[in-house]
FIFIFI-893755 format. One line per field, with one value per residue (C-alpha): x, y, z; residue in three letters; residue number from 1. Coordinates in steps of 0.001 Angstrom, whole numbers, m for minus. Layout:
BEGIN
c1 = c(X / ...)
c2 = c(Y / ...)
c3 = c(Z / ...)
rest = c(Ala / ...)
nr = c(NUM / ...)
//
This chain:
BEGIN
c1 = c(14559 / 16382 / 19849 / 19966 / 19628 / 22668 / 24678 / 23219 / 25353 / 23043 / 19402 / 18671 / 19146 / 15542 / 14363 / 16511 / 15087 / 11590 / 12293 / 13951 / 11044 / 8551 / 10429 / 9975 / 6978 / 4365 / 1099 / m1783 / m512 / 3066 / 1695 / 315 / 3752 / 5174 / 2415 / 3258 / 6879 / 5872 / 3560 / 6392 / 8740 / 6293 / 5766 / 9530 / 9928 / 7173 / 8540 / 12264 / 12543 / 10136 / 12788 / 13437 / 9893 / 8859 / 5908 / 5241 / 4413 / 667 / 860 / 2901 / 486 / m2522 / m998 / m22 / m3685 / m4653 / m2062 / m3409 / m6785 / m5074 / m3661 / m7137 / m8525 / m5876 / m6520 / m10270 / m9606 / m7604 / m10272 / m12966 / m10744 / m11799 / m12534 / m14324 / m12106 / m13281 / m12358 / m8905 / m8499 / m9278 / m6686 / m4126 / m4857 / m4308 / m1112 / 337 / m427 / 1228 / 4417 / 4134 / 3963 / 6981 / 9006 / 8176 / 9103 / 12346 / 13183 / 12547 / 14691 / 17466 / 17542 / 17466 / 20391 / 22202 / 21899 / 23267 / 26254 / 27074 / 26844 / 25872 / 25019 / 25050 / 21461 / 20402 / 22231 / 20635 / 17223 / 18149 / 20600 / 17918 / 15740 / 16143 / 17841 / 15638 / 12592 / 12306 / 12659 / 10041 / 7675 / 8102 / 7627 / 4601 / 3032 / 3627 / 2133 / m935 / m1356 / m1071 / m3720 / m5994 / m5594 / m6220 / m9488 / m10589 / m10267 / m13388 / m15326 / m14553 / m15380 / m18825 / m19345 / m18445 / m19408 / m20727 / m23549 / m22450 / m24871 / m22615 / m19693 / m21774 / m22888 / m19269 / m18296 / m21146 / m20158 / m16577 / m17776 / m20047 / m17146 / m14925 / m17609 / m18397 / m14769 / m14176 / m17166 / m16386 / m13439 / m15992 / m16803 / m13306 / m12629 / m9784 / m8251 / m7768 / m5608 / m1836 / 589 / m1825 / m2239 / 377 / m1041 / m4585 / m3573 / m2071 / m5305 / m7442 / m5351 / m5993 / m9711 / m10306 / m7951 / m9321 / m8963 / m12342 / m11591 / m12849 / m9904 / m9181 / m7224 / m5816 / m4383 / m2392 / m707 / m668 / m3577 / m3787 / m1625 / m4380 / m5610 / m9285 / m8720 / m6782 / m9412 / m12270 / m10843 / m10303 / m13807 / m15363 / m13553 / m16042 / m13904 / m14035 / m17785 / m18584 / m16565 / m18879 / m22589 / m22964 / m20817 / m20990 / m18891 / m19160 / m17052 / m16305 / m14250 / m13154 / m16554 / m19122 / m22255 / m22179 / m25936 / m25681 / m22896 / m24920 / m27918 / m25680 / m24269 / m27743 / m28870 / m25710 / m26044 / m29701 / m29253 / m26251 / m28490 / m31403 / m33501 / m36008 / m34404 / m36074 / m38539 / m38247 / m34480 / m34239 / m36335 / m34226 / m31913 / m28398 / m29427 / m32023 / m29607 / m26956 / m29558 / m30767 / m27248 / m26057 / m29072 / m28664 / m24950 / m25138 / m25269 / m23373 / m19803 / m19598 / m17171 / m17218 / m15092 / m14572 / m13013 / m11150 / m10842 / m9311 / m9908 / m9325 / m12503 / m14465 / m13586 / m14675 / m17952 / m18751 / m17316 / m20250 / m22476 / m20098 / m20329 / m17355 / m19192 / m16060 / m17159 / m14271 / m15741 / m13434 / m13277 / m11144 / m10221 / m8214 / m6459 / m3699 / m2706 / m281 / m1004 / m4501 / m3284 / m614 / m3263 / m4727 / m8226 / m8774 / m8896 / m6453 / m5157 / m3040 / m1506 / m516 / 1544 / 695 / 3764 / 4162 / 4168 / 7492 / 8736 / 7793 / 4302 / 3874 / 4970 / 2514 / m356 / 565 / 807 / m2546 / m4179 / m2099 / m2036 / m5413 / m6166 / m2831 / m2166 / m1159 / m1115 / 2540 / 4339 / 5651 / 9435 / 9539 / 7505 / 9301 / 11692 / 8910 / 6580 / 9265 / 9813 / 6091 / 5899 / 8868 / 7145 / 4316 / 6725 / 4547 / 1334 / m1466 / m3991 / m1527 / m446 / m4032 / m5000 / m1867 / m2130 / m5745 / m4732 / m1931 / m4236 / m5503 / m1975 / m658 / 2485 / 5826 / 5466 / 2150 / 3815 / 6698 / 4274 / 2602 / 5916 / 7348 / 4178 / 2946 / 2312 / 43 / m1656 / m2447 / m4142 / m5898 / m6517 / m9772 / m8230 / m5780 / m8178 / m8741 / m5021 / m4845 / m8016 / m6960 / m3511 / m4824 / m7305 / m4333 / m2981 / m6319 / m6595 / m3264 / m3320 / m2838 / 720 / 1874 / 772 / 3606 / 6120 / 4852 / 4757 / 8304 / 9426 / 8293 / 11156 / 13557 / 14153 / 12358 / 13213 / 15614 / 16740 / 15981 / 18059 / 15864 / 18140 / 18560 / 14827 / 14097 / 16644 / 15165 / 11645 / 12850 / 14699 / 11551 / 9494 / 7140 / 7543 / 5104 / 6396 / 5337 / 6074 / 8581 / 9379 / 12440 / 11703 / 13695 / 11344 / 8268 / 9728 / 10559 / 6947 / 5844 / 8055 / 6775 / 3191 / 3830 / 5372 / 2494 / 80 / 1974 / 2808 / 6560 / 8310 / 11136 / 14213 / 16665 / 16449 / 19127 / 20205 / 17285 / 14738 / 14032 / 13721 / 17052 / 16307 / 12918 / 11520 / 8336 / 6592 / 7120 / 3390 / 2655 / 5264 / 3600 / 232 / 1774 / 2387 / m1370 / m1552 / 887 / m614 / m243 / 1690 / 4316 / 7154 / 8503 / 12269 / 14109 / 16516)
c2 = c(m40946 / m39882 / m41084 / m43888 / m42370 / m44126 / m41585 / m38689 / m37123 / m34449 / m34544 / m31142 / m32658 / m33767 / m30205 / m29012 / m31782 / m30682 / m27112 / m28221 / m30471 / m27682 / m25665 / m28346 / m29080 / m30850 / m31714 / m33979 / m36469 / m36588 / m36893 / m40322 / m41566 / m40264 / m42054 / m45267 / m44973 / m44141 / m47135 / m49369 / m47766 / m48346 / m51989 / m52473 / m50872 / m52950 / m56163 / m55588 / m53308 / m55036 / m55406 / m51665 / m50338 / m50789 / m48602 / m47135 / m50236 / m49719 / m46117 / m47157 / m49932 / m47620 / m44894 / m47462 / m48375 / m44707 / m44045 / m46896 / m45147 / m41863 / m43501 / m44649 / m41158 / m39504 / m41970 / m41275 / m37526 / m37779 / m39795 / m37293 / m34365 / m32271 / m28645 / m27260 / m25318 / m27331 / m30546 / m29193 / m28354 / m31961 / m33251 / m30764 / m31822 / m35487 / m34695 / m32511 / m34938 / m37719 / m35684 / m34853 / m38567 / m39122 / m36596 / m38411 / m41817 / m40380 / m39025 / m42424 / m44189 / m41709 / m42518 / m46249 / m46039 / m43709 / m46285 / m48994 / m46950 / m45959 / m42218 / m40235 / m36644 / m34292 / m33281 / m36911 / m37669 / m34637 / m36203 / m39764 / m39352 / m39952 / m42316 / m45835 / m45872 / m44377 / m44214 / m40456 / m40520 / m43252 / m41321 / m38145 / m39955 / m41868 / m38558 / m37058 / m40096 / m39936 / m36293 / m37181 / m39865 / m37338 / m34897 / m37652 / m38556 / m34929 / m34629 / m36682 / m34812 / m31512 / m33088 / m34042 / m30666 / m28652 / m31186 / m30149 / m31566 / m34299 / m32842 / m29814 / m32071 / m33767 / m30390 / m29209 / m32338 / m31861 / m28236 / m29246 / m31794 / m29202 / m26752 / m29314 / m30111 / m26449 / m25510 / m28493 / m27799 / m24064 / m24995 / m25838 / m22148 / m20691 / m18488 / m19210 / m15831 / m16954 / m19958 / m20013 / m22737 / m25607 / m25674 / m28365 / m30562 / m30039 / m31139 / m34310 / m35160 / m34342 / m36723 / m39565 / m38813 / m38566 / m41193 / m44054 / m46790 / m48437 / m49960 / m48244 / m46213 / m44563 / m41271 / m40221 / m36866 / m36972 / m34265 / m32578 / m30510 / m27147 / m28200 / m27476 / m31024 / m30098 / m26936 / m28815 / m31557 / m29008 / m27021 / m30274 / m31500 / m28189 / m28165 / m28347 / m30816 / m33188 / m32809 / m33366 / m36585 / m38197 / m38983 / m37980 / m36804 / m36273 / m34703 / m35629 / m34646 / m37628 / m36296 / m38250 / m39460 / m40597 / m42716 / m44783 / m44507 / m40694 / m40769 / m43012 / m40658 / m37688 / m39474 / m40266 / m36644 / m35282 / m37553 / m36735 / m32997 / m32866 / m34206 / m31988 / m35043 / m35456 / m36910 / m40148 / m39502 / m40845 / m41346 / m40661 / m43757 / m46077 / m48575 / m49542 / m52341 / m50195 / m47271 / m49531 / m50932 / m47475 / m46202 / m49350 / m49387 / m45691 / m45999 / m49333 / m47901 / m44680 / m43383 / m41614 / m39496 / m39558 / m37344 / m38501 / m35507 / m35744 / m39512 / m40668 / m44421 / m47121 / m48774 / m46124 / m47711 / m51122 / m49593 / m47678 / m49686 / m52122 / m49216 / m48093 / m50718 / m51344 / m51186 / m51056 / m47668 / m45556 / m44463 / m42676 / m42188 / m39358 / m39058 / m36666 / m37725 / m36751 / m40380 / m42003 / m45498 / m45157 / m44372 / m47077 / m49722 / m51812 / m50691 / m53783 / m51596 / m49483 / m46490 / m43351 / m41365 / m37712 / m36329 / m32658 / m30468 / m27182 / m24016 / m22786 / m19595 / m17410 / m18908 / m18586 / m14967 / m14204 / m15784 / m13916 / m10582 / m11265 / m11489 / m9084 / m6237 / m6675 / m2989 / m1790 / m713 / m3792 / m5747 / m4797 / m4997 / m1661 / m1505 / m1112 / m4306 / m6592 / m8151 / m8779 / m10160 / m12600 / m13834 / m14430 / m16283 / m18445 / m19254 / m20869 / m23210 / m23343 / m24253 / m22551 / m22469 / m20684 / m18288 / m17274 / m16907 / m14962 / m12776 / m11953 / m11030 / m8749 / m6938 / m4957 / m4095 / m931 / m52 / m1758 / m2014 / m3823 / m6352 / m6830 / m7585 / m10365 / m11876 / m11944 / m13360 / m15844 / m18503 / m16143 / m15066 / m18675 / m19169 / m15817 / m14194 / m15246 / m14818 / m17644 / m19944 / m21922 / m22755 / m23955 / m26027 / m27711 / m28591 / m29833 / m32151 / m34323 / m34176 / m35085 / m38112 / m39551 / m42796 / m42031 / m43355 / m41256 / m37904 / m37691 / m38700 / m36015 / m33248 / m34165 / m33245 / m29667 / m29400 / m29123 / m25637 / m24435 / m26327 / m28506 / m31663 / m34510 / m37661 / m40773 / m42815 / m39959 / m39325 / m43002 / m43145 / m40031 / m41434 / m44619 / m42704 / m40698 / m43875 / m43103 / m46516 / m49213 / m52707 / m55250 / m58895 / m60329 / m56950 / m54831 / m51311 / m49856 / m51550 / m50232 / m46719 / m46965 / m47929 / m44826 / m42635 / m44193 / m43684 / m39965 / m39682 / m41564 / m39171 / m36159 / m35009 / m35139 / m34415 / m36538 / m34445 / m37213 / m40946 / m43631 / m45872 / m48253 / m45435 / m45402 / m41994 / m40874 / m37250 / m35630 / m32292 / m30724 / m28042 / m24703 / m23968 / m27457 / m26806 / m23510 / m25284 / m27730 / m24835 / m24322 / m27600 / m26453 / m25356 / m21635 / m22198 / m24333 / m23006 / m24669 / m24772 / m26055 / m28969)
c3 = c(39851 / 42997 / 43913 / 46524 / 49949 / 51395 / 49428 / 51376 / 54052 / 55437 / 56429 / 54934 / 51480 / 51870 / 52297 / 49402 / 47249 / 48199 / 47084 / 43850 / 42994 / 43540 / 40914 / 38284 / 36115 / 38204 / 36537 / 37436 / 34825 / 36082 / 39588 / 38790 / 37758 / 41020 / 42935 / 41047 / 42149 / 45692 / 45987 / 44806 / 47327 / 50173 / 49235 / 49161 / 52592 / 54176 / 52697 / 53231 / 56241 / 58645 / 61342 / 61341 / 60978 / 64584 / 65363 / 61915 / 59872 / 60405 / 59190 / 56156 / 55278 / 55600 / 53487 / 50855 / 50399 / 50289 / 47600 / 45481 / 45655 / 44743 / 41642 / 40580 / 41226 / 39029 / 36200 / 36382 / 36506 / 33300 / 31493 / 32462 / 31398 / 34399 / 33538 / 36608 / 39002 / 42028 / 40216 / 39405 / 43091 / 44099 / 41650 / 42954 / 46550 / 45743 / 43874 / 46614 / 49430 / 47432 / 47302 / 50986 / 51776 / 49546 / 51546 / 54767 / 53354 / 51978 / 55417 / 56985 / 54370 / 54977 / 58682 / 58065 / 55647 / 58033 / 60783 / 58512 / 57415 / 60978 / 60292 / 63391 / 62774 / 65722 / 65076 / 65092 / 68351 / 69931 / 69498 / 70504 / 73394 / 76063 / 74022 / 72621 / 69260 / 66480 / 68780 / 68513 / 64729 / 64376 / 66586 / 64551 / 61232 / 62518 / 63606 / 60165 / 58449 / 60653 / 59707 / 56018 / 56410 / 58124 / 55231 / 52671 / 54326 / 54334 / 50532 / 49658 / 52336 / 50614 / 47267 / 48514 / 50157 / 47047 / 44353 / 40966 / 38919 / 36537 / 34002 / 33785 / 32859 / 30162 / 28825 / 28634 / 26716 / 24226 / 23681 / 22876 / 20307 / 18668 / 18556 / 16796 / 14228 / 13560 / 12998 / 10716 / 8515 / 8296 / 6051 / 3332 / 3008 / 2746 / m261 / m2653 / m1817 / 1798 / 852 / 465 / m523 / m1184 / m4979 / m5612 / m2864 / m4148 / m7639 / m6157 / m4327 / m7356 / m9420 / m6970 / m6872 / m10609 / m12044 / m14114 / m11478 / m10972 / m7567 / m4429 / m3075 / 256 / 120 / 3513 / 4568 / 7806 / 9873 / 13273 / 14520 / 12788 / 9828 / 7292 / 6572 / 6608 / 4587 / 1905 / 1642 / 1653 / m1238 / m3138 / m2348 / m3485 / m6830 / m9700 / m11641 / m8674 / m8106 / m11775 / m11719 / m9133 / m9174 / m5518 / m2642 / 1116 / 3860 / 7557 / 10553 / 12790 / 15772 / 18851 / 20023 / 17511 / 17232 / 14043 / 13533 / 13621 / 11051 / 8742 / 9025 / 8198 / 5141 / 3831 / 4262 / 2610 / m432 / m991 / m481 / m2834 / m5627 / m4532 / m3724 / m923 / 2191 / 3384 / 6178 / 9703 / 9517 / 13235 / 13897 / 11744 / 13400 / 12317 / 9963 / 8216 / 7790 / 6255 / 3872 / 2783 / 2188 / 408 / m1935 / m2747 / m3609 / m5428 / m8934 / m8314 / m8295 / m4970 / m2957 / 850 / 3113 / 6701 / 8420 / 11744 / 12176 / 15472 / 15457 / 12839 / 14101 / 12204 / 8856 / 10093 / 11251 / 8097 / 5190 / 5133 / 4091 / 1301 / m1473 / m3730 / m7028 / m9231 / m10534 / m9220 / m5879 / m3445 / 321 / 1726 / 5380 / 7496 / 10673 / 13074 / 13622 / 11213 / 12493 / 11007 / 7494 / 7674 / 8299 / 5508 / 4543 / 2415 / m715 / m2697 / m760 / m1046 / 1810 / 1761 / 4656 / 4781 / 5006 / 6903 / 4854 / 3548 / 5199 / 2218 / 2083 / 5842 / 5711 / 2884 / 4810 / 7983 / 6154 / 4486 / 7921 / 10010 / 7473 / 5810 / 6420 / 5029 / 1468 / m576 / 2707 / 3156 / 6471 / 7799 / 7987 / 11773 / 12245 / 9780 / 12305 / 14838 / 12163 / 11024 / 14588 / 15047 / 11732 / 12720 / 16008 / 14029 / 12205 / 9108 / 10989 / 9001 / 11857 / 14110 / 11354 / 10589 / 14264 / 15180 / 12086 / 12900 / 16446 / 15241 / 12819 / 15822 / 17020 / 15417 / 17381 / 17863 / 21695 / 21249 / 18958 / 21389 / 24228 / 22223 / 21123 / 24649 / 26215 / 23633 / 26287 / 28207 / 24972 / 24061 / 27398 / 27734 / 24355 / 22697 / 19240 / 19969 / 21822 / 18639 / 18439 / 22018 / 21736 / 18491 / 19818 / 23157 / 21443 / 20503 / 24049 / 25617 / 23332 / 24476 / 26485 / 30155 / 30424 / 27445 / 28836 / 31354 / 28673 / 26322 / 28922 / 29901 / 26365 / 27056 / 29548 / 26627 / 25145 / 22018 / 18813 / 20809 / 18927 / 21349 / 20959 / 20987 / 23262 / 25715 / 25912 / 26513 / 29351 / 30939 / 30786 / 32425 / 35142 / 35926 / 36280 / 33385 / 31741 / 32802 / 33499 / 30876 / 31571 / 29113 / 27521 / 28275 / 29596 / 26685 / 24234 / 26029 / 26082 / 22384 / 21648 / 23588 / 21423 / 18196 / 19359 / 19968 / 16507 / 14873 / 16566 / 15144 / 18678 / 18056 / 14782 / 13400 / 12676 / 11742 / 11076 / 11259 / 8417 / 8920 / 8877 / 12621 / 14322 / 15767 / 16673 / 17254 / 18412 / 19705 / 17702 / 19460 / 19710 / 20959 / 23632 / 24501 / 24737 / 27219 / 29586 / 29818 / 31772 / 34429 / 37713 / 38409 / 41614 / 39854 / 37690 / 34570 / 34210 / 31180 / 31530)
rest = c(Met / Lys / Glu / Pro / Phe / Asn / Arg / Leu / Val / Glu / Leu / Asp / Val / Ile / Glu / Arg / Gly / Arg / Lys / Gln / Arg / Asn / Gln / Lys / Thr / Ile / Thr / Met / Phe / Met / Ala / Ser / Ser / Ala / Val / Asp / Leu / Leu / Ile / Gly / Lys / Leu / Val / Ser / Ile / Ile / Glu / Asn / Glu / Ala / Ser / Leu / Leu / Gly / Gly / Ile / Ile / Asp / Glu / Leu / Asp / Glu / Ile / Lys / His / Glu / Leu / Val / Ser / Met / Lys / Ser / Phe / Leu / Val / Asp / Ala / Asp / Arg / Lys / Asn / Phe / Gln / Met / Glu / Val / Glu / Lys / Thr / Trp / Val / Ala / Asp / Val / Arg / Asp / Ile / Ala / Tyr / Glu / Ala / Glu / Asp / Ile / Ile / Asp / Glu / Phe / Met / Tyr / His / Met / Asn / Gln / Gln / Arg / Ser / Gly / Ile / Lys / Leu / Ala / Ser / Phe / Leu / Lys / His / Thr / Ile / Tyr / Leu / Pro / Arg / Asn / Leu / Tyr / Val / Lys / His / Gln / Ile / Ala / Thr / Lys / Leu / Gln / Asn / Val / Asn / Arg / Ile / Ile / Lys / Ser / Ile / Pro / Glu / Arg / Lys / Gln / Arg / Tyr / Gly / Val / Asn / Ser / Ala / Glu / Glu / Ala / Ser / Ser / Cys / Arg / Asn / Asp / Leu / Lys / Trp / Val / Gln / Lys / Asn / Gly / Glu / Ser / Ala / Leu / Phe / Leu / Lys / Glu / Asp / Asp / Leu / Val / Gly / Ile / Glu / Glu / Gln / Arg / Gln / Leu / Leu / Met / Gly / Trp / Leu / Thr / Asp / Gln / His / Val / Asn / Gln / Thr / Val / Val / Ser / Val / Val / Gly / Met / Gly / Gly / Ser / Gly / Lys / Thr / Thr / Leu / Val / Ala / Thr / Thr / Tyr / Asn / Asn / Glu / Ile / Val / Lys / Gln / His / Phe / Asp / Cys / Tyr / Ala / Trp / Ile / Thr / Val / Ser / Gln / Ile / Tyr / Val / Ile / Glu / Asp / Leu / Leu / Arg / Ser / Leu / Ile / Lys / Glu / Phe / Tyr / Leu / Ala / Arg / Lys / Glu / Ala / Val / Pro / Val / Asp / Leu / Ser / Asp / Lys / Gln / His / Lys / Glu / Leu / Val / Gln / Ile / Leu / Gly / Asp / Tyr / Leu / Gln / Ala / Lys / Arg / Tyr / Leu / Val / Val / Leu / Asp / Asp / Val / Trp / Glu / Leu / Glu / Leu / Trp / Lys / Asp / Ile / Lys / Ile / Ala / Leu / Pro / Asn / Thr / Gln / Ser / Gly / Ser / Arg / Val / Met / Leu / Thr / Thr / Arg / Lys / Glu / Asp / Ile / Val / Leu / Ser / Ser / Phe / Gly / Val / Glu / Ser / His / Val / His / His / Ile / Gln / Pro / Leu / Glu / Leu / Asp / Glu / Ala / Arg / Asp / Leu / Phe / His / Met / Lys / Ala / Phe / Ser / Asn / Tyr / Cys / Asp / Arg / Cys / Cys / Pro / Thr / Glu / Leu / Lys / Ala / Leu / Ala / Leu / Lys / Leu / Val / Glu / Lys / Cys / Glu / Gly / Leu / Pro / Leu / Ala / Ile / Val / Ala / Leu / Gly / Ser / Leu / Met / Ser / Ser / Lys / Lys / Thr / Lys / Pro / Glu / Trp / Glu / Ile / Val / Leu / Ser / Gly / Leu / Asn / Trp / Gln / Leu / Asn / Ser / Asn / Leu / Ser / Leu / Gln / Val / Val / Lys / Arg / Val / Leu / Leu / Leu / Ser / Phe / Asn / Asp / Leu / Pro / Tyr / Gln / Leu / Lys / Ser / Cys / Phe / Leu / Tyr / Cys / Ala / Leu / Phe / Pro / Glu / Ser / Tyr / Pro / Ile / Gln / Arg / Lys / Arg / Leu / Ile / Arg / Leu / Trp / Met / Ala / Glu / Gly / Phe / Ile / Glu / Gln / Val / Lys / Gly / Val / Met / Pro / Glu / Gln / Val / Ala / Asp / Ser / Tyr / Leu / Met / Glu / Leu / Ile / Phe / Arg / Ser / Met / Leu / Gln / Val / Val / Lys / Arg / Asn / Gly / Ser / Gly / Arg / Pro / Lys / Val / Cys / Lys / Met / His / Asp / Leu / Met / Arg / Glu / Ala / Cys / Phe / Val / Asn / Ile / Arg / Lys / Arg / Lys / Val / Leu / Gln / Cys / Ile)
nr = c(1 / 2 / 3 / 4 / 5 / 6 / 7 / 8 / 9 / 10 / 11 / 12 / 13 / 14 / 15 / 16 / 17 / 18 / 19 / 20 / 21 / 22 / 23 / 24 / 25 / 26 / 27 / 28 / 29 / 30 / 31 / 32 / 33 / 34 / 35 / 36 / 37 / 38 / 39 / 40 / 41 / 42 / 43 / 44 / 45 / 46 / 47 / 48 / 49 / 50 / 51 / 52 / 53 / 54 / 55 / 56 / 57 / 58 / 59 / 60 / 61 / 62 / 63 / 64 / 65 / 66 / 67 / 68 / 69 / 70 / 71 / 72 / 73 / 74 / 75 / 76 / 77 / 78 / 79 / 80 / 81 / 82 / 83 / 84 / 85 / 86 / 87 / 88 / 89 / 90 / 91 / 92 / 93 / 94 / 95 / 96 / 97 / 98 / 99 / 100 / 101 / 102 / 103 / 104 / 105 / 106 / 107 / 108 / 109 / 110 / 111 / 112 / 113 / 114 / 115 / 116 / 117 / 118 / 119 / 120 / 121 / 122 / 123 / 124 / 125 / 126 / 127 / 128 / 129 / 130 / 131 / 132 / 133 / 134 / 135 / 136 / 137 / 138 / 139 / 140 / 141 / 142 / 143 / 144 / 145 / 146 / 147 / 148 / 149 / 150 / 151 / 152 / 153 / 154 / 155 / 156 / 157 / 158 / 159 / 160 / 161 / 162 / 163 / 164 / 165 / 166 / 167 / 168 / 169 / 170 / 171 / 172 / 173 / 174 / 175 / 176 / 177 / 178 / 179 / 180 / 181 / 182 / 183 / 184 / 185 / 186 / 187 / 188 / 189 / 190 / 191 / 192 / 193 / 194 / 195 / 196 / 197 / 198 / 199 / 200 / 201 / 202 / 203 / 204 / 205 / 206 / 207 / 208 / 209 / 210 / 211 / 212 / 213 / 214 / 215 / 216 / 217 / 218 / 219 / 220 / 221 / 222 / 223 / 224 / 225 / 226 / 227 / 228 / 229 / 230 / 231 / 232 / 233 / 234 / 235 / 236 / 237 / 238 / 239 / 240 / 241 / 242 / 243 / 244 / 245 / 246 / 247 / 248 / 249 / 250 / 251 / 252 / 253 / 254 / 255 / 256 / 257 / 258 / 259 / 260 / 261 / 262 / 263 / 264 / 265 / 266 / 267 / 268 / 269 / 270 / 271 / 272 / 273 / 274 / 275 / 276 / 277 / 278 / 279 / 280 / 281 / 282 / 283 / 284 / 285 / 286 / 287 / 288 / 289 / 290 / 291 / 292 / 293 / 294 / 295 / 296 / 297 / 298 / 299 / 300 / 301 / 302 / 303 / 304 / 305 / 306 / 307 / 308 / 309 / 310 / 311 / 312 / 313 / 314 / 315 / 316 / 317 / 318 / 319 / 320 / 321 / 322 / 323 / 324 / 325 / 326 / 327 / 328 / 329 / 330 / 331 / 332 / 333 / 334 / 335 / 336 / 337 / 338 / 339 / 340 / 341 / 342 / 343 / 344 / 345 / 346 / 347 / 348 / 349 / 350 / 351 / 352 / 353 / 354 / 355 / 356 / 357 / 358 / 359 / 360 / 361 / 362 / 363 / 364 / 365 / 366 / 367 / 368 / 369 / 370 / 371 / 372 / 373 / 374 / 375 / 376 / 377 / 378 / 379 / 380 / 381 / 382 / 383 / 384 / 385 / 386 / 387 / 388 / 389 / 390 / 391 / 392 / 393 / 394 / 395 / 396 / 397 / 398 / 399 / 400 / 401 / 402 / 403 / 404 / 405 / 406 / 407 / 408 / 409 / 410 / 411 / 412 / 413 / 414 / 415 / 416 / 417 / 418 / 419 / 420 / 421 / 422 / 423 / 424 / 425 / 426 / 427 / 428 / 429 / 430 / 431 / 432 / 433 / 434 / 435 / 436 / 437 / 438 / 439 / 440 / 441 / 442 / 443 / 444 / 445 / 446 / 447 / 448 / 449 / 450 / 451 / 452 / 453 / 454 / 455 / 456 / 457 / 458 / 459 / 460 / 461 / 462 / 463 / 464 / 465 / 466 / 467 / 468 / 469 / 470 / 471 / 472 / 473 / 474 / 475 / 476 / 477 / 478 / 479 / 480 / 481 / 482 / 483 / 484 / 485 / 486 / 487 / 488 / 489 / 490 / 491 / 492 / 493 / 494 / 495 / 496 / 497 / 498 / 499 / 500 / 501 / 502 / 503 / 504 / 505 / 506 / 507 / 508 / 509 / 510 / 511 / 512 / 513 / 514 / 515 / 516 / 517 / 518 / 519 / 520 / 521 / 522 / 523 / 524 / 525 / 526 / 527 / 528 / 529 / 530 / 531 / 532 / 533 / 534 / 535 / 536 / 537 / 538 / 539 / 540 / 541 / 542 / 543 / 544 / 545 / 546 / 547)
//
């Protein structure tokens, strides 16, 4: 938040502020917060400065209404997750014109406060010596505001002129969902030789699945995107000891958008196919009630295992549990999720939670070498590449997905200069290299699922340097100063901001480094690769600077 303008002593501070702002991270999500602040500023001016507004009150009132519409547009843009270049251009236009309007309002406020304080700059007197007091300034500002309004009104015209077919947007969304499902299910076919550092965790899960408790039990595995949740559960699910313990078993990938009827149909097919039985005919014609009946009848006398991979909403359990009878035969439901608030909820049955841990450095290095030097004798790292390989492994911070993807990329790099190029330009590689696209897409799934008001807060954390320990109280104050915290009646802004932070932690977007005596997060950090993925959202013409 900017310092009060009555502290300014020179008009060119406005121009300097404009240049400084353009050097900071500006994204479509942060733009909405700025528009929120600007709308509030305009309302305050119109209500409190009526005696000074003179000839520009109409322009201010008109632009206020336009900015409210801008806010709605940015919210809709976020929900639709715009991917087309023309759509990104519209969002950028709205964002930039909002900041242009802010500059003009700041200039006006500066002059009003200057008049109050009695400061008379020579440049100001030069323009007003032959005109009534402030008339020239008001005229200039009114002209600028009119120009802004003209530009605002031209944006929808360009949108209509260069619009894209909504069917293309729907097709893009469907492709993303298919990609998520395909990559989740591919973990079922991984070979044991490709796995590192999961045996102890697998034994823990197998123990929960095959113990003698007869009650239906939910076993949850939680961790950030790319941490190996699906791989760990898949290798547990495929274990022969586990499969022999159950009468039938099924695996379905849920993802962010699902249709409960489709999930029920998939479960029925999986159960029948696992036992080499004929799948009921005409499943596609069955309605919700019929599908629940078929599934419940089939499982009634069986000990079953169900895996729900990639769960994003607690509502899923409420939707699906009625079709999974608790027959007191030791049935188990496993789920993977990125969201800790899901696994902390009561499922109404017994439950176990496993927080997946990043690979230890030695394990991470072994996995990286396995991929990067697969064509070398004994998969050993050449001496001249050891230091660079270690730095790349450390960049991944124990994230198996990133280690595998980066190792596979480096398997085609044979010389030290080639390795140095990748290490120095990892941000560019994430955005441009097809081998690392999977890492970016997996990490950004979590970002895209964030509530609108949390996106600006999360992106702001990327302003801190790599592996920087962020103090909770400091971060909350900074969010408040930037205007990212929504006003909630009867709740202090600090409490709202604290709930934002806890939500980011629950979603595995921020990692807790240190807790206080009562167990509350005291220091947190952003995973280095998550921070790199944030850069992908920054417009090319803007430059990110660290705090």
